[in-house]
MDTraj code that builds the backbone (N, CA, C; nanometers):
import mdtraj as md
import numpy as np

residues = "MET ALA GLU PRO ALA PRO GLN PRO VAL SER PRO TYR PHE LYS PRO MET THR LEU ALA LEU ALA GLY VAL GLY LEU ALA LEU THR ALA LEU LEU THR LEU THR PHE ALA GLN LEU PRO THR GLU TYR SER MET TRP ASN ALA SER VAL ILE GLY ALA LEU ALA LEU PHE ALA ALA GLY ARG LEU GLY PHE TRP PRO GLY VAL GLY VAL THR ALA LEU ALA ILE ALA LEU LYS ASP LEU CYS LEU TYR PHE THR ALA ALA TRP TRP GLN PRO TYR PRO LEU SER TRP VAL TYR PHE THR GLY TYR VAL VAL MET GLY TRP ALA PHE LEU ARG ARG SER GLU SER ILE SER ARG ILE MET THR VAL ALA LEU GLY SER GLY LEU LEU PHE PHE PHE VAL SER ASN PHE VAL SER TRP LEU GLU LYS ALA LEU PRO HIS TYR GLU HIS SER PHE ALA GLY LEU VAL ASP CYS TYR VAL SER ALA ILE PRO PHE TYR ARG GLY THR PHE VAL GLY ASP VAL ALA PHE SER VAL ALA PHE PHE SER ALA HIS ALA VAL LEU SER ARG VAL TYR PHE PRO ALA GLU ARG VAL ASN ALA ALA PRO GLU GLN VAL GLY ALA THR GLU ASN HIS TRP".split()
xyz = np.array([
    [0.0851, -0.1197, 0.0000],
    [0.0000, 0.0000, 0.0000],
    [0.0884, 0.1244, 0.0000],
    [0.0605, 0.2130, -0.0932],
    [0.1432, 0.3327, -0.1071],
    [0.1201, 0.4268, 0.0110],
    [0.2294, 0.4911, 0.0528],
    [0.2188, 0.5867, 0.1620],
    [0.1531, 0.7148, 0.1114],
    [0.0730, 0.7797, 0.1957],
    [0.0089, 0.9043, 0.1538],
    [0.1124, 1.0122, 0.1270],
    [0.0837, 1.0955, 0.0288],
    [0.1760, 1.2041, -0.0045],
    [0.1831, 1.3022, 0.1118],
    [0.3008, 1.3580, 0.1398],
    [0.3130, 1.4547, 0.2493],
    [0.2316, 1.5802, 0.2213],
    [0.1692, 1.6320, 0.3255],
    [0.0899, 1.7527, 0.3103],
    [0.1801, 1.8741, 0.2944],
    [0.1455, 1.9661, 0.2052],
    [0.2279, 2.0863, 0.1890],
    [0.2281, 2.1701, 0.3162],
    [0.3426, 2.2271, 0.3457],
    [0.3574, 2.3100, 0.4646],
    [0.3245, 2.4541, 0.4295],
    [0.2452, 2.5186, 0.5125],
    [0.2095, 2.6577, 0.4882],
    [0.3337, 2.7452, 0.4898],
    [0.3479, 2.8379, 0.3934],
    [0.4657, 2.9259, 0.3931],
    [0.4686, 3.0187, 0.5132],
    [0.3560, 3.0306, 0.5840],
    [0.3502, 3.1190, 0.6999],
    [0.3791, 3.0451, 0.8305],
    [0.3924, 2.9123, 0.8230],
    [0.4228, 2.8340, 0.9432],
    [0.5721, 2.8069, 0.9453],
    [0.6436, 2.8863, 1.0246],
    [0.7893, 2.8783, 1.0282],
    [0.8360, 2.8702, 1.1732],
    [0.8189, 2.7549, 1.2356],
    [0.8526, 2.7451, 1.3782],
    [0.9994, 2.7712, 1.4084],
    [1.0897, 2.7232, 1.3230],
    [1.2311, 2.7448, 1.3486],
    [1.2663, 2.8928, 1.3363],
    [1.2147, 2.9584, 1.2348],
    [1.2413, 3.1006, 1.2154],
    [1.1839, 3.1823, 1.3302],
    [1.0630, 3.1468, 1.3730],
    [1.0016, 3.2155, 1.4868],
    [1.0828, 3.1911, 1.6145],
    [1.1353, 3.0707, 1.6288],
    [1.2176, 3.0401, 1.7463],
    [1.3442, 3.1252, 1.7477],
    [1.4068, 3.1432, 1.6316],
    [1.5253, 3.2282, 1.6245],
    [1.4900, 3.3733, 1.6573],
    [1.3737, 3.4188, 1.6102],
    [1.3289, 3.5537, 1.6456],
    [1.3074, 3.5640, 1.7959],
    [1.2551, 3.4558, 1.8564],
    [1.2379, 3.4540, 2.0010],
    [1.3708, 3.4624, 2.0742],
    [1.4721, 3.3942, 2.0221],
    [1.6069, 3.4046, 2.0794],
    [1.6557, 3.5493, 2.0717],
    [1.6263, 3.6151, 1.9582],
    [1.6651, 3.7549, 1.9435],
    [1.5981, 3.8444, 2.0464],
    [1.4709, 3.8181, 2.0751],
    [1.4006, 3.8962, 2.1776],
    [1.4616, 3.8727, 2.3159],
    [1.4951, 3.7466, 2.3440],
    [1.5581, 3.7155, 2.4728],
    [1.6940, 3.7845, 2.4847],
    [1.7713, 3.7849, 2.3758],
    [1.9009, 3.8526, 2.3776],
    [1.8843, 4.0033, 2.3947],
    [1.7774, 4.0588, 2.3377],
    [1.7502, 4.2017, 2.3548],
    [1.7373, 4.2361, 2.5022],
    [1.6579, 4.1572, 2.5739],
    [1.6388, 4.1814, 2.7174],
    [1.7686, 4.1582, 2.7945],
    [1.8391, 4.0495, 2.7618],
    [1.9609, 4.0149, 2.8352],
    [2.0686, 4.1221, 2.8196],
    [2.0920, 4.1656, 2.6955],
    [2.1959, 4.2667, 2.6738],
    [2.1562, 4.3999, 2.7350],
    [2.0275, 4.4354, 2.7255],
    [1.9819, 4.5611, 2.7844],
    [2.0063, 4.5619, 2.9350],
    [1.9686, 4.4534, 3.0016],
    [1.9879, 4.4450, 3.1462],
    [2.1364, 4.4427, 3.1827],
    [2.2173, 4.3762, 3.0999],
    [2.3609, 4.3676, 3.1275],
    [2.4278, 4.5031, 3.1148],
    [2.4023, 4.5721, 3.0021],
    [2.4665, 4.7021, 2.9801],
    [2.4179, 4.8069, 3.0797],
    [2.2930, 4.7927, 3.1259],
    [2.2403, 4.8887, 3.2224],
    [2.3126, 4.8804, 3.3565],
    [2.3696, 4.7641, 3.3865],
    [2.4384, 4.7447, 3.5140],
    [2.5877, 4.7747, 3.5068],
    [2.6415, 4.7850, 3.3868],
    [2.7854, 4.8095, 3.3722],
    [2.8196, 4.9550, 3.4008],
    [2.9382, 4.9810, 3.4562],
    [2.9837, 5.1199, 3.4690],
    [2.9943, 5.1847, 3.3312],
    [2.9761, 5.3154, 3.3284],
    [2.9734, 5.3876, 3.2010],
    [3.0971, 5.3615, 3.1168],
    [3.2133, 5.3557, 3.1800],
    [3.3374, 5.3394, 3.1032],
    [3.3503, 5.2013, 3.0394],
    [3.2693, 5.1050, 3.0825],
    [3.2771, 4.9703, 3.0265],
    [3.1592, 4.9377, 2.9343],
    [3.0669, 5.0286, 2.9241],
    [2.9469, 5.0017, 2.8436],
    [2.9723, 5.0371, 2.6971],
    [2.9330, 4.9457, 2.6070],
    [2.9439, 4.9749, 2.4644],
    [2.8119, 5.0380, 2.4204],
    [2.8090, 5.1687, 2.4108],
    [2.6859, 5.2392, 2.3807],
    [2.6310, 5.1992, 2.2447],
    [2.4994, 5.1858, 2.2395],
    [2.4253, 5.1544, 2.1164],
    [2.4485, 5.0132, 2.0653],
    [2.5194, 4.9285, 2.1393],
    [2.5324, 4.7886, 2.0992],
    [2.3979, 4.7219, 2.1239],
    [2.3351, 4.6747, 2.0193],
    [2.1981, 4.6265, 2.0309],
    [2.1736, 4.5109, 1.9358],
    [2.0768, 4.4286, 1.9712],
    [2.0342, 4.3194, 1.8848],
    [1.9235, 4.3652, 1.7909],
    [1.8589, 4.4772, 1.8216],
    [1.7327, 4.5132, 1.7570],
    [1.7476, 4.5328, 1.6064],
    [1.8516, 4.6022, 1.5623],
    [1.8684, 4.6245, 1.4190],
    [1.8835, 4.4945, 1.3430],
    [1.9700, 4.4063, 1.3922],
    [1.9901, 4.2766, 1.3273],
    [1.8628, 4.1926, 1.3312],
    [1.7917, 4.1971, 1.4424],
    [1.6675, 4.1216, 1.4548],
    [1.5624, 4.1726, 1.3573],
    [1.5577, 4.3042, 1.3372],
    [1.4637, 4.3622, 1.2403],
    [1.4967, 4.3150, 1.0989],
    [1.6247, 4.3155, 1.0632],
    [1.6651, 4.2665, 0.9311],
    [1.6263, 4.1201, 0.9137],
    [1.6549, 4.0400, 1.0155],
    [1.6273, 3.8971, 1.0076],
    [1.4784, 3.8679, 0.9995],
    [1.4002, 3.9288, 1.0880],
    [1.2567, 3.9018, 1.0906],
    [1.1897, 3.9437, 0.9598],
    [1.2273, 4.0584, 0.9065],
    [1.1684, 4.1035, 0.7806],
    [1.2149, 4.0183, 0.6635],
    [1.3427, 3.9782, 0.6657],
    [1.3967, 3.9002, 0.5558],
    [1.3484, 3.7566, 0.5532],
    [1.3112, 3.7015, 0.6689],
    [1.2734, 3.5600, 0.6739],
    [1.1268, 3.5362, 0.7103],
    [1.0601, 3.6353, 0.7697],
    [0.9187, 3.6178, 0.8048],
    [0.8260, 3.7047, 0.7216],
    [0.8774, 3.8184, 0.6715],
    [0.7949, 3.9087, 0.5929],
    [0.7942, 4.0479, 0.6530],
    [0.7405, 4.1424, 0.5775],
    [0.7465, 4.2828, 0.6187],
    [0.6703, 4.3077, 0.7493],
    [0.5403, 4.2730, 0.7511],
    [0.4608, 4.3028, 0.8704],
    [0.5021, 4.2206, 0.9915],
    [0.5338, 4.0923, 0.9768],
    [0.5916, 4.0225, 1.0920],
    [0.7211, 4.0872, 1.1399],
    [0.7997, 4.1390, 1.0448],
    [0.9215, 4.2093, 1.0835],
    [0.8920, 4.3332, 1.1652],
    [0.7884, 4.4071, 1.1252],
    [0.7471, 4.5248, 1.2020],
    [0.7046, 4.4833, 1.3428],
    [0.6271, 4.3736, 1.3509],
    [0.5791, 4.3281, 1.4805],
    [0.6910, 4.2841, 1.5731],
    [0.7852, 4.2048, 1.5208],
    [0.8974, 4.1574, 1.6026],
    [0.9837, 4.2753, 1.6481],
    [1.0072, 4.3701, 1.5582],
    [1.0877, 4.4870, 1.5938],
    [1.0196, 4.5700, 1.7008],
    [0.8882, 4.5879, 1.6881],
    [0.8134, 4.6631, 1.7895],
    [0.8213, 4.5948, 1.9255],
    [0.8104, 4.4625, 1.9263],
    [0.8230, 4.3878, 2.0520],
    [0.9620, 4.4065, 2.1137],
    [1.0650, 4.4031, 2.0292],
    [1.2019, 4.4186, 2.0791],
    [1.2228, 4.5571, 2.1398],
    [1.1728, 4.6607, 2.0726],
    [1.1890, 4.7971, 2.1254],
    [1.1131, 4.8122, 2.2570],
    [0.9902, 4.7601, 2.2607],
    [0.9110, 4.7683, 2.3833],
    [0.9786, 4.6931, 2.4974],
    [1.0368, 4.5786, 2.4663],
    [1.1067, 4.4998, 2.5680],
    [1.2287, 4.5744, 2.6198],
    [1.3027, 4.6363, 2.5286],
    [1.4198, 4.7153, 2.5700],
    [1.3774, 4.8307, 2.6591],
    [1.2735, 4.9041, 2.6186],
    [1.2261, 5.0175, 2.6975],
    [1.1787, 4.9725, 2.8360],
    [1.1114, 4.8581, 2.8403],
    [1.0617, 4.8073, 2.9671],
    [1.1767, 4.7702, 3.0611],
    [1.2782, 4.7051, 3.0065],
    [1.3951, 4.6680, 3.0880],
    [1.4658, 4.7916, 3.1422],
    [1.4821, 4.8930, 3.0569],
    [1.5501, 5.0147, 3.1010],
    [1.4651, 5.0941, 3.1992],
    [1.3336, 5.0869, 3.1841],
    [1.2436, 5.1591, 3.2744],
    [1.2627, 5.1117, 3.4187],
    [1.2861, 4.9815, 3.4360],
    [1.2990, 4.9255, 3.5701],
    [1.4424, 4.9239, 3.6220],
    [1.5400, 4.9499, 3.5353],
    [1.6798, 4.9385, 3.5792],
    [1.7599, 5.0671, 3.5668],
    [1.7156, 5.1615, 3.4859],
    [1.7934, 5.2837, 3.4628],
    [1.7067, 5.4060, 3.4923],
    [1.7413, 5.4779, 3.5987],
    [1.6597, 5.5926, 3.6391],
    [1.6639, 5.7043, 3.5355],
    [1.7704, 5.7091, 3.4560],
    [1.7852, 5.8169, 3.3592],
    [1.7059, 5.7935, 3.2311],
    [1.6508, 5.6717, 3.2132],
    [1.5936, 5.6357, 3.0845],
    [1.4625, 5.7067, 3.0552],
    [1.4516, 5.7600, 2.9337],
    [1.3272, 5.8172, 2.8836],
    [1.3019, 5.7603, 2.7441],
    [1.1858, 5.6985, 2.7210],
    [1.1561, 5.6420, 2.5881],
    [1.1627, 5.7493, 2.4805],
    [1.2088, 5.7101, 2.3635],
    [1.2211, 5.8024, 2.2505],
    [1.1362, 5.7490, 2.1359],
    [1.0153, 5.8023, 2.1170],
    [0.9209, 5.7460, 2.0184],
    [0.9774, 5.7348, 1.8769],
    [1.0658, 5.8276, 1.8381],
    [1.1174, 5.8230, 1.7018],
    [1.2045, 5.7004, 1.6756],
    [1.2523, 5.6364, 1.7809],
    [1.3329, 5.5160, 1.7596],
    [1.2510, 5.4080, 1.6896],
    [1.1203, 5.4077, 1.7104],
    [1.0342, 5.3109, 1.6417],
    [1.0388, 5.3348, 1.4908],
    [1.0418, 5.4625, 1.4522],
    [1.0490, 5.4969, 1.3094],
    [1.1857, 5.4595, 1.2533],
    [1.2914, 5.4902, 1.3277],
    [1.4256, 5.4625, 1.2789],
    [1.4466, 5.3128, 1.2555],
    [1.4020, 5.2308, 1.3490],
    [1.4235, 5.0867, 1.3346],
    [1.3357, 5.0260, 1.2249],
    [1.2281, 5.0963, 1.1888],
    [1.1481, 5.0496, 1.0751],
    [1.2315, 5.0530, 0.9473],
    [1.3309, 5.1410, 0.9428],
    [1.4213, 5.1435, 0.8285],
    [1.4944, 5.0117, 0.8117],
    [1.5313, 4.9486, 0.9213],
    [1.5939, 4.8157, 0.9147],
    [1.4967, 4.7142, 0.8554],
    [1.3705, 4.7229, 0.8967],
    [1.2694, 4.6300, 0.8451],
    [1.2570, 4.6442, 0.6935],
    [1.2513, 4.7673, 0.6458],
    [1.2409, 4.7920, 0.5016],
    [1.3626, 4.7354, 0.4290],
    [1.4813, 4.7573, 0.4836],
    [1.6035, 4.7086, 0.4196],
    [1.6076, 4.5564, 0.4178],
    [1.5687, 4.4934, 0.5276],
    [1.5690, 4.3474, 0.5330],
    [1.4709, 4.2864, 0.4365],
    [1.3524, 4.3444, 0.4292],
    [1.2503, 4.2915, 0.3390],
    [1.2881, 4.3152, 0.1927],
    [1.3459, 4.4306, 0.1640],
    [1.3777, 4.4658, 0.0256],
    [1.4975, 4.3896, -0.0295],
    [1.5976, 4.3620, 0.0539],
    [1.7240, 4.3103, 0.0019],
    [1.7636, 4.1704, 0.0501],
    [1.6979, 4.1181, 0.1526],
    [1.7467, 3.9920, 0.2092],
    [1.6468, 3.8776, 0.2063],
    [1.5235, 3.9018, 0.1654],
    [1.4248, 3.7940, 0.1756],
    [1.4490, 3.6806, 0.0769],
    [1.5281, 3.7037, -0.0266],
    [1.5578, 3.5983, -0.1233],
    [1.7074, 3.5757, -0.1375],
    [1.7806, 3.6093, -0.0355],
    [1.9264, 3.5957, -0.0454],
    [1.9831, 3.5317, 0.0803],
    [2.0843, 3.4485, 0.0613],
    [2.1618, 3.3928, 0.1712],
    [2.3084, 3.4328, 0.1600],
    [2.3371, 3.5299, 0.0743],
    [2.4745, 3.5735, 0.0527],
    [2.5286, 3.6431, 0.1775],
    [2.6363, 3.5911, 0.2316],
    [2.6945, 3.6491, 0.3515],
    [2.7437, 3.7910, 0.3257],
    [2.7971, 3.8172, 0.2073],
    [2.8452, 3.9517, 0.1765],
    [2.7290, 4.0494, 0.1666],
    [2.6166, 4.0048, 0.1092],
    [2.5006, 4.0927, 0.0995],
    [2.4439, 4.1221, 0.2383],
    [2.4372, 4.0211, 0.3229],
    [2.3841, 4.0401, 0.4581],
    [2.4693, 4.1415, 0.5340],
    [2.6005, 4.1287, 0.5252],
    [2.6888, 4.2222, 0.5943],
    [2.6764, 4.3622, 0.5367],
    [2.6635, 4.3723, 0.4048],
    [2.6508, 4.5027, 0.3409],
    [2.5210, 4.5713, 0.3809],
    [2.4114, 4.4958, 0.3822],
    [2.2819, 4.5530, 0.4204],
    [2.2830, 4.5927, 0.5678],
    [2.3446, 4.5108, 0.6523],
    [2.3552, 4.5457, 0.7943],
    [2.4353, 4.6744, 0.8126],
    [2.5458, 4.6847, 0.7406],
    [2.6285, 4.8052, 0.7492],
    [2.5525, 4.9273, 0.6976],
    [2.4862, 4.9121, 0.5825],
    [2.4111, 5.0229, 0.5249],
    [2.2963, 5.0670, 0.6134],
    [2.2268, 4.9719, 0.6747],
    [2.1151, 5.0053, 0.7630],
    [2.1633, 5.0825, 0.8850],
    [2.2766, 5.0374, 0.9412],
    [2.3320, 5.1068, 1.0570],
    [2.3759, 5.2491, 1.0243],
    [2.4358, 5.2664, 0.9066],
    [2.4775, 5.4009, 0.8652],
    [2.3560, 5.4902, 0.8421],
    [2.2509, 5.4341, 0.7828],
    [2.1281, 5.5109, 0.7626],
    [2.0704, 5.5550, 0.8972],
    [2.0676, 5.4614, 0.9926],
    [2.0204, 5.4937, 1.1273],
    [2.1052, 5.6046, 1.1881],
    [2.2367, 5.5936, 1.1734],
    [2.3294, 5.6920, 1.2306],
    [2.3046, 5.8309, 1.1746],
    [2.2992, 5.8423, 1.0425],
    [2.2863, 5.9734, 0.9803],
    [2.1483, 6.0348, 1.0045],
    [2.0431, 5.9553, 0.9933],
    [1.9084, 6.0094, 1.0109],
    [1.8829, 6.0480, 1.1556],
    [1.9158, 5.9597, 1.2497],
    [1.8863, 5.9873, 1.3902],
    [1.9633, 6.1078, 1.4421],
    [2.0900, 6.1196, 1.4039],
    [2.1680, 6.2341, 1.4510],
    [2.1260, 6.3627, 1.3818],
    [2.0844, 6.3539, 1.2564],
    [2.0355, 6.4728, 1.1869],
    [1.9081, 6.5242, 1.2538],
    [1.8164, 6.4327, 1.2868],
    [1.6919, 6.4739, 1.3518],
    [1.7199, 6.5330, 1.4892],
    [1.8104, 6.4708, 1.5653],
    [1.8455, 6.5243, 1.6973],
    [1.9039, 6.6645, 1.6854],
    [1.9891, 6.6859, 1.5862],
    [2.0470, 6.8185, 1.5630],
    [1.9389, 6.9167, 1.5190],
    [1.8473, 6.8716, 1.4341],
    [1.7440, 6.9596, 1.3794],
    [1.6442, 7.0035, 1.4858],
    [1.6058, 6.9129, 1.5754],
    [1.5062, 6.9464, 1.6775],
    [1.5695, 7.0040, 1.8040],
    [1.6979, 7.0365, 1.7971],
    [1.7719, 7.0983, 1.9067],
    [1.7728, 7.0115, 2.0322],
    [1.7694, 6.8792, 2.0110],
    [1.7855, 6.7892, 2.1252],
    [1.9280, 6.7971, 2.1781],
    [2.0192, 6.8460, 2.0925],
    [2.1594, 6.8660, 2.1314],
    [2.1901, 7.0147, 2.1176],
    [2.1516, 7.0960, 2.2158],
    [2.1575, 7.2421, 2.2020],
    [2.2975, 7.2989, 2.1878],
    [2.4011, 7.2237, 2.2264],
    [2.5367, 7.2779, 2.2178],
    [2.5913, 7.2749, 2.0756],
    [2.5148, 7.2191, 1.9802],
    [2.5557, 7.2235, 1.8395],
    [2.4714, 7.3267, 1.7678],
    [2.5358, 7.4308, 1.7166],
    [2.4604, 7.5378, 1.6513],
    [2.3994, 7.4905, 1.5209],
    [2.2930, 7.5580, 1.4809],
    [2.2234, 7.5237, 1.3575],
    [2.2968, 7.5835, 1.2373],
    [2.4013, 7.5129, 1.1988],
    [2.4806, 7.5499, 1.0822],
    [2.5423, 7.4218, 1.0292],
    [2.6004, 7.4301, 0.9111],
    [2.6644, 7.3114, 0.8551],
    [2.7777, 7.2639, 0.9454],
    [2.8539, 7.3589, 0.9992],
    [2.9637, 7.3223, 1.0892],
    [2.9096, 7.2542, 1.2147],
    [2.7965, 7.3029, 1.2653],
    [2.7364, 7.2418, 1.3829],
    [2.6898, 7.1001, 1.3553],
    [2.6354, 7.0778, 1.2348],
    [2.5911, 6.9434, 1.1966],
    [2.7097, 6.8481, 1.1858],
    [2.8179, 6.8965, 1.1260],
    [2.9382, 6.8137, 1.1144],
    [2.9912, 6.7786, 1.2533],
    [2.9952, 6.8773, 1.3432],
    [3.0411, 6.8514, 1.4800],
    [2.9532, 6.7466, 1.5483],
    [2.8236, 6.7538, 1.5221],
    [2.7298, 6.6582, 1.5804],
    [2.7617, 6.5167, 1.5336],
    [2.7840, 6.5011, 1.4034],
    [2.8175, 6.3691, 1.3494],
    [2.9511, 6.3179, 1.4026],
    [3.0491, 6.4050, 1.4088],
    [3.1809, 6.3636, 1.4567],
    [3.1728, 6.3175, 1.6017],
    [3.0980, 6.3898, 1.6831],
    [3.0848, 6.3539, 1.8245],
    [3.0095, 6.2233, 1.8437],
    [2.9258, 6.1882, 1.7454],
    [2.8450, 6.0665, 1.7570],
    [2.9186, 5.9418, 1.7093],
    [3.0349, 5.9578, 1.6469],
    [3.1075, 5.8421, 1.5924],
    [3.1385, 5.7359, 1.6982],
    [3.1843, 5.7732, 1.8190],
    [3.2097, 5.6679, 1.9190],
    [3.0867, 5.5842, 1.9518],
    [2.9666, 5.6441, 1.9437],
    [2.8441, 5.5702, 1.9710],
    [2.8089, 5.4760, 1.8560],
    [2.8586, 5.5066, 1.7360],
    [2.8310, 5.4207, 1.6203],
    [2.9041, 5.2873, 1.6311],
    [3.0112, 5.2830, 1.7075],
    [3.0870, 5.1589, 1.7212],
    [2.9967, 5.0442, 1.7677],
    [2.9145, 5.0711, 1.8684],
    [2.8240, 4.9687, 1.9186],
    [2.7208, 4.9283, 1.8155],
    [2.6697, 5.0264, 1.7425],
    [2.5729, 4.9968, 1.6366],
    [2.6335, 4.9041, 1.5324],
    [2.7547, 4.9348, 1.4898],
    [2.8232, 4.8549, 1.3892],
    [2.8433, 4.7114, 1.4365],
    [2.8969, 4.6960, 1.5572],
    [2.9245, 4.5620, 1.6098],
    [2.7955, 4.4828, 1.6232],
    [2.6924, 4.5428, 1.6821],
    [2.5661, 4.4728, 1.7022],
    [2.4990, 4.4336, 1.5721],
    [2.4916, 4.5281, 1.4775],
    [2.4233, 4.5008, 1.3516],
    [2.4912, 4.3897, 1.2724],
    [2.6212, 4.4007, 1.2535],
    [2.6927, 4.3051, 1.1687],
    [2.7034, 4.1686, 1.2370],
    [2.7456, 4.1662, 1.3631],
    [2.7674, 4.0385, 1.4318],
    [2.6370, 3.9605, 1.4471],
    [2.5324, 4.0254, 1.4934],
    [2.4072, 3.9534, 1.5157],
    [2.3360, 3.9201, 1.3845],
    [2.3510, 4.0038, 1.2829],
    [2.2923, 3.9701, 1.1527],
    [2.3551, 3.8432, 1.0969],
    [2.4866, 3.8366, 1.1001],
    [2.5555, 3.7163, 1.0523],
    [2.5127, 3.5952, 1.1352],
    [2.5008, 3.6124, 1.2666],
    [2.4624, 3.5007, 1.3533],
    [2.3213, 3.4508, 1.3221],
    [2.2251, 3.5414, 1.3116],
    [2.0862, 3.5006, 1.2863],
    [2.0708, 3.4335, 1.1506],
    [2.1230, 3.4982, 1.0471],
    [2.1057, 3.4442, 0.9127],
    [2.1854, 3.3156, 0.8938],
    [2.3017, 3.3061, 0.9556],
    [2.3809, 3.1831, 0.9459],
    [2.3097, 3.0675, 1.0151],
    [2.2567, 3.0933, 1.1338],
    [2.1832, 2.9891, 1.2063],
    [2.0628, 2.9426, 1.1247],
    [1.9937, 3.0366, 1.0635],
    [1.8781, 3.0003, 0.9812],
    [1.9206, 2.9162, 0.8615],
    [2.0289, 2.9546, 0.7958],
    [2.0746, 2.8810, 0.6782],
    [2.1125, 2.7374, 0.7141],
    [2.1834, 2.7209, 0.8247],
    [2.2270, 2.5869, 0.8654],
    [2.1080, 2.5020, 0.9093],
    [2.0246, 2.5553, 0.9961],
    [1.9113, 2.4783, 1.0488],
    [1.8105, 2.4432, 0.9407],
    [1.7905, 2.5345, 0.8458],
    [1.6940, 2.5058, 0.7394],
    [1.7448, 2.3976, 0.6450],
    [1.8745, 2.3824, 0.6334],
    [1.9300, 2.2770, 0.5497],
    [1.9285, 2.1410, 0.6199],
    [1.9527, 2.1420, 0.7496],
    [1.9702, 2.0168, 0.8224],
    [1.8390, 1.9638, 0.8787],
    [1.7577, 2.0529, 0.9367],
    [1.6404, 2.0067, 1.0097],
    [1.5065, 2.0595, 0.9562],
    [1.5067, 2.1752, 0.8915],
    [1.3805, 2.2386, 0.8528],
    [1.3827, 2.2775, 0.7050],
    [1.3850, 2.1804, 0.6149],
    [1.3932, 2.2130, 0.4711],
    [1.2754, 2.2944, 0.4208],
    [1.1601, 2.2844, 0.4876],
    [1.0437, 2.3622, 0.4445],
    [1.0637, 2.5120, 0.4644],
    [1.1632, 2.5498, 0.5446],
    [1.1868, 2.6912, 0.5717],
    [1.3065, 2.7462, 0.4940],
    [1.3537, 2.6698, 0.3971],
    [1.4624, 2.7185, 0.3117],
    [1.4196, 2.8442, 0.2376],
    [1.5140, 2.9299, 0.2081],
    [1.4870, 3.0536, 0.1362],
    [1.4555, 3.0227, -0.0095],
    [1.3509, 3.0852, -0.0611],
    [1.3188, 3.0749, -0.2037],
    [1.3973, 3.1822, -0.2765],
    [1.5097, 3.1430, -0.3345],
    [1.5980, 3.2394, -0.3992],
    [1.5350, 3.2941, -0.5258],
    [1.5734, 3.4181, -0.5601],
    [1.5308, 3.4779, -0.6862],
    [1.5888, 3.3960, -0.8005],
    [1.5237, 3.3969, -0.9201],
    [1.5684, 3.3122, -1.0309],
    [1.7159, 3.3252, -1.0640],
    [1.7688, 3.4473, -1.0595],
    [1.9087, 3.4636, -1.0967],
    [2.0028, 3.4154, -0.9885],
    [1.9479, 3.3872, -0.8682],
    [2.0323, 3.3429, -0.7587],
    [2.0261, 3.1924, -0.7379],
    [1.9327, 3.1255, -0.8041],
    [1.9183, 2.9825, -0.7855],
    [2.0481, 2.9137, -0.8263],
    [2.1008, 2.8286, -0.7422],
    [2.2252, 2.7590, -0.7706],
    [2.3453, 2.8343, -0.7198],
    [2.3396, 2.9704, -0.7246],
    [2.4547, 3.0470, -0.6789],
    [2.4589, 3.0554, -0.5274],
    [2.3423, 3.0592, -0.4610],
    [2.3422, 3.0757, -0.3163],
    [2.3924, 2.9528, -0.2435],
    [2.3973, 2.8383, -0.3081],
    [2.4390, 2.7168, -0.2402],
    [2.5832, 2.7249, -0.1898],
    [2.6632, 2.8107, -0.2524],
    [2.8058, 2.8157, -0.2179],
    [2.8400, 2.9246, -0.1182],
    [2.7371, 2.9960, -0.0688],
    [2.7657, 3.1098, 0.0162],
    [2.7764, 3.0735, 0.1623],
    [2.7376, 2.9508, 0.2001],
    [2.7419, 2.9132, 0.3413],
    [2.8242, 2.7860, 0.3576],
])
top = md.Topology()
chain = top.add_chain()
for i, resn in enumerate(residues, 1):
    res = top.add_residue(resn, chain, resSeq=i)
    for name in ("N", "CA", "C"):
        top.add_atom(name, md.element.get_by_symbol(name[0]), res)
traj = md.Trajectory(xyz[None], top)
């Protein structure tokens, strides 16, 4: 007697991918609580999982799931800081800034497993976050010691460079970790969650991991 044909798996049922996103949320809370307890001189400012998690969730789950996961991560970070850091004040525009990561992940990574592309998109997203967020802070006079002139804007960017170090490390390292884990697990244990590569990438992506 012939065995019944396997039932097709829904493209929206991705338990392994959701589990990795859950790990990202847990890391968001863990790193937030850890950095909040460190002395200022030992804290790597702006080192975060959120940007990489936004890229991953949008690239592997879809645009709106990416928005949802990113919103959860930001809310979790704010909640952790609310209870551990007396100086913390939520910044609503951060929700808009991190949506840029979601757009980049959905636009450039949903059909790619290229390690070079993932690193490039992570780097580009972080730079976009850096330039936009600091420009808005300078524009709305959140940093009053920088005058409203081109020289003042340049000074603002230069002063913010040390804070970008954490953004760079977090975005690139965690992006590579999330996407690499997904690529390996989807090949070994969860073939239904393999990336559907674009036609021109079929066959080429096999050599990237």
